[in-house]
C-alpha positions in Angstrom: -8.2 15.5 30.4 -6.8 18.0 27.7 -7.9 17.0 24.1 -4.3 17.2 22.6 -3.3 14.7 25.7 -6.2 12.2 24.7 -5.3 12.7 20.5 -1.8 11.9 21.7 -2.6 8.8 23.6 -4.5 7.7 20.9 -2.0 7.9 18.4 0.6 5.9 20.3 -1.5 3.2 20.9 -2.8 2.9 17.2 1.2 2.9 16.5 2.3 1.1 19.1 -0.1 -1.5 20.6 -3.0 -2.1 17.5 -0.8 -3.0 14.7 -2.1 -0.1 11.9 0.0 0.5 8.7 2.4 3.8 9.3 0.2 4.9 6.0 -3.4 4.9 8.4 -0.8 6.3 11.1 -0.2 9.0 9.1 -4.0 9.5 7.9 -5.2 9.6 11.6 -2.5 12.4 12.8 -3.5 15.0 10.0 -7.0 14.3 10.9 -6.8 14.3 14.1 -3.9 17.6 13.9 -7.1 19.8 11.7 -10.1 18.5 14.5 -7.7 20.2 16.9 -6.9 23.1 15.2 -10.6 23.6 14.4 -12.0 22.6 18.3 -9.1 25.5 19.2 -10.8 28.3 16.8 -14.4 27.0 19.0 -12.1 27.0 22.4 -12.5 24.0 23.0 -9.1 22.4 24.8 -10.7 20.4 27.2 -12.2 16.4 25.8 -15.3 17.3 27.8 -15.9 19.1 24.2 -15.8 16.9 22.4 -19.0 16.1 21.6 -21.1 15.4 18.5 -21.8 19.1 17.6 -18.6 20.2 18.0 -17.7 16.5 15.0 -20.0 17.8 13.0 -19.0 21.4 12.8 -15.6 19.9 12.2 -17.0 17.9 8.7 -18.8 21.3 7.8 -16.0 23.2 7.9 -14.5 20.3 5.2 -16.8 20.0 3.0 -16.6 24.2 2.6 -13.4 23.5 2.1 -14.1 21.1 -0.9 -12.7 17.7 0.2 -14.0 14.9 -1.8 -16.7 12.8 -0.2 -14.3 10.0 0.1 -11.6 12.3 2.1 -15.0 13.0 4.7 -16.0 9.0 4.6 -12.2 8.5 6.1 -12.3 11.9 8.2 -15.3 10.0 9.7 -14.1 6.4 10.1 -10.7 8.6 11.9 -13.5 10.2 14.7 -15.5 6.7 15.1 -11.9 5.0 15.4 -11.2 7.6 18.2 -14.4 8.2 19.9 -14.3 4.4 20.4 -11.0 4.5 22.1 -11.7 7.0 24.4 -14.9 4.7 25.5 -12.9 1.8 25.5 -9.9 3.3 27.6 -13.2 4.9 30.2 -11.7 8.5 28.8 -15.8 9.2 28.3 -18.8 7.1 28.9 -19.8 6.7 25.9 -18.6 7.5 22.4 -19.0 10.9 21.1 -19.1 9.7 17.5 -21.0 6.8 17.1 -23.8 8.5 15.3 -21.8 10.3 12.9 -22.7 9.0 9.4 -19.8 9.5 6.0 -21.2 10.4 3.0 -21.3 8.1 0.5 -18.3 8.1 -1.7 -19.1 7.5 -5.5 -17.9 3.7 -6.1 -15.5 4.4 -9.2 -13.4 1.2 -10.9 -9.5 0.8 -10.5 -7.7 1.7 -13.8 -6.8 -1.7 -15.3 -4.1 -2.3 -17.8 -4.0 -4.5 -21.1 -2.4 -7.0 -21.3 -0.6 -5.1 -24.1 0.6 -2.4 -22.1 1.6 -4.6 -19.1 4.3 -6.6 -21.8 5.6 -3.1 -23.0 6.2 -1.9 -19.4 8.3 -5.1 -18.3 10.1 -5.5 -21.8 10.9 -1.7 -21.4 12.4 -2.6 -17.7 14.1 -6.1 -19.5 16.1 -3.6 -22.1 17.2 -1.6 -19.2 18.1 -4.4 -16.9 20.3 -5.8 -19.3 22.9 -3.5 -19.0 23.4 -4.8 -15.9 22.9 -1.0 -14.2 21.6 -2.4 -10.6 18.7 0.1 -10.2 17.7 -1.4 -13.5 18.3 -4.6 -12.8 15.8 -3.4 -9.2 13.0 -1.9 -11.1 13.0 -4.4 -13.3 12.3 -7.3 -10.3 9.8 -4.9 -8.4 7.3 -4.2 -11.8 7.5 -7.7 -12.1 6.9 -8.8 -8.6 4.2 -6.1 -7.9 2.4 -7.3 -11.0 2.9 -10.9 -10.5 1.7 -11.7 -6.4 -0.5 -8.0 -6.1 1.3 -6.7 -3.9 0.7 -3.3 -1.7 3.7 -1.2 -2.0 4.1 -0.8 1.3 4.3 -4.4 1.7 6.6 -4.7 -1.3 8.9 -1.9 0.8 8.9 -4.2 3.7 9.9 -7.6 2.0 12.9 -9.1 4.1 15.0 -11.1 2.1 14.3 -14.1 3.8 10.7 -13.6 3.2 11.3 -14.9 -0.1 11.1 -19.1 -1.5 13.3 -18.8 -4.6 12.9 -22.9 -4.6 9.2 -22.9 -3.9 8.9 -19.0 -6.5 6.0 -17.7 -3.1 7.5 -14.5 -1.3 6.0 -13.9 2.7 4.2 -10.9 2.7 3.1 -8.7 6.5 0.2 -6.9 5.5 -3.0 -4.7 6.7 -3.4 -5.4 10.6 0.0 -7.7 11.2 -2.0 -10.7 9.4 1.0 -12.4 7.3 -0.1 -14.6 3.9 2.2 -16.0 1.4 1.8 -15.2 -2.7 2.9 -16.8 -5.8 4.7 -15.0 -7.9 5.9 -16.3 -11.6 9.2 -17.5 -13.3 9.5 -13.9 -14.7 9.2 -12.4 -11.7 11.5 -15.6 -10.0 14.1 -14.7 -12.6 14.1 -10.8 -12.3 14.4 -11.1 -8.8 17.0 -13.9 -8.9 19.2 -11.5 -11.2 18.7 -9.2 -9.0 19.9 -10.2 -5.5 23.0 -11.9 -7.9 24.1 -8.4 -8.8 21.4 -5.5 -8.3 20.9 -5.9 -4.5 25.1 -6.5 -4.2 26.0 -3.2 -5.6 23.3 -1.4 -4.1 24.3 -2.4 -0.5 27.8 -2.0 -1.0 27.0 1.9 -1.6 26.1 1.9 2.2 28.8 0.6 3.3 30.9 3.6 4.4 27.6 4.7 6.3 27.0 2.7 9.0 24.6 4.5 11.0 21.9 4.4 7.8 19.4 2.7 9.1 17.7 -0.4 8.3 21.6 -0.4 5.8 23.6 -3.7 6.0 27.2 -4.1 3.4 27.5 -7.6 1.4 27.8 -10.1 3.4 28.5 -13.8 3.3 25.2 -16.0 2.9 23.9 -11.9 1.1 22.5 -13.5 -1.9 20.7 -16.7 -0.8 18.2 -15.1 1.4 19.4 -16.2 5.4 20.2 -13.8 7.6 22.8 -14.4 10.8 21.9 -15.8 13.6 19.8 -13.2 15.6 20.7 -10.7 13.2 17.7 -8.0 12.2 15.8 -8.8 9.4 17.5 -7.6 6.0 15.1 -5.5 3.4 14.9 -6.6 -0.3 14.3 -3.9 -2.1 17.6 -1.2 -1.4 17.3 2.5 -2.8 19.9 3.8 -4.8 21.9 4.7 -1.7 21.6 1.2 -0.4 18.8 2.0 2.6 15.8 0.4 2.5 13.5 1.2 -0.8 10.7 4.0 0.3 7.0 3.9 -1.2 7.6 7.6 -2.2 9.9 5.8 -5.0 8.8 2.9 -5.9 5.2 5.4 -7.1 8.1 7.2 -9.3 9.3 4.6 -11.1 6.0 2.3 -12.0 4.3 7.0 -12.4 7.5 7.3 -15.2 6.4 3.9 -17.2 2.5 4.5 -16.8 3.2 8.1 -18.2 4.0 6.4 -21.3 0.6 4.1 -21.5 -2.4 5.5 -23.2 -5.3 5.5 -20.3 -6.7 8.0 -17.9 -6.4 7.3 -13.9 -4.4 6.8 -11.3 -0.5 6.2 -11.8 0.3 4.6 -9.0 1.4 1.2 -8.3 -2.0 0.1 -7.2 -3.1 -0.1 -10.7 -0.5 -3.1 -10.3 -2.1 -4.5 -7.9 -5.4 -3.7 -9.6 -4.5 -5.0 -13.2 -3.3 -8.6 -11.8 -6.2 -9.2 -10.0 -8.5 -8.4 -12.8 -6.1 -10.1 -15.1 -6.5 -12.9 -13.1 -10.5 -13.1 -12.9 -10.2 -12.6 -16.5 -7.8 -16.1 -16.8 -11.1 -18.2 -14.8 -9.5 -17.5 -11.3 -11.6 -18.1 -8.5 -12.8 -15.0 -6.1 -12.1 -16.7 -3.0 -8.3 -17.1 -3.7 -7.6 -13.8 -5.5 -9.6 -12.2 -2.4 -7.2 -14.7 0.1 -3.7 -13.3 -2.5 -4.3 -10.0 -2.1 -4.4 -9.9 1.6 -8.4 -8.8 1.5 -10.7 -9.7 4.8 -13.7 -8.9 3.1 -15.2 -10.5 -0.3 -16.8 -7.4 -0.9 -13.9 -6.2 -1.5 -12.5 -8.2 -3.7 -15.7 -8.1 -6.1 -15.1 -4.7 -7.7 -12.8 -6.7 -9.9 -15.5 -8.6 -11.5 -17.5 -5.8 -12.0 -14.1 -4.3 -14.3 -13.9 -7.8 -16.0 -17.5 -7.6 -16.8 -17.1 -4.2 -17.9 -14.4 -4.8 -20.2 -16.4 -7.9 -21.6 -19.1 -5.5 -22.5 -16.2 -3.2 -23.7 -14.6 -6.0 -25.9 -17.9 -7.0 -27.4 -19.2 -4.2 -28.5 -15.9 -3.9 -30.3 -15.6 -7.1 -31.8 -19.5 -8.5 -32.6 -21.6 -7.1 -35.6 -24.5 -6.8 -33.7 -23.4 -4.9 -30.4 
């Protein structure tokens, strides 16, 4: 069997059968496209030539290009998933990637904003929303929700209107691996989303009224603000872009990046900083680690425990600043 055919079969499987996220599928596609290019340079075109030596050669080649250990670790994960699929579907007698080992990436603590920084960001967003601009109403709702519920950006963009329960102040989220969870949100976030649904979303949806072919776009309808879709209608996205289509993760990245640029401190400037911040502030406030794990949608408690280290670092820093004999 040709190597490129096997790769395409694997990518179709993870996208259509196994429920991998769009982000993961894109990363796998990039990795395997680079592997295929390397294999062709080594004059390997058949699946029979995909062995441990070829895979190690590809990883060494990428390492020489200066790629970070975290990227190489993801490359190994891609190869292991691909190899396991080849073995499971009986295309090869055993996974050629079973003996690969990922390099250990240096562990770094996530960026966490101070309470005062979050307050300033949300205050600025509130002032812009007070103008009544539909995009500003949406942006305030997004920032409030990201901080209130610690959502991933992909989860926020995929939220349907009927995933919001305004009475109970919760959102129903479809997370990694297709796992659904219900996440609470606070009163300020509920108010911001309510204002957006009442005055912002209908105005944004109206911009798409003359573009009926736009994917995922629906003009204002009866019951739009209530979140109750018509029987048999597809789920309508909660957050819309400036032209009335479904909001993209890139647009959310730009929004959050603009806000974080105005705040002191280094580190990443994407929406994940608000997720990290919300988790750390919950633990600082005394929330149980298991509750935070459930809220974040982590399958492993180890993924959540990084925030306990952040809380300890913050405590130590405050001690050094405040204690006269620190």
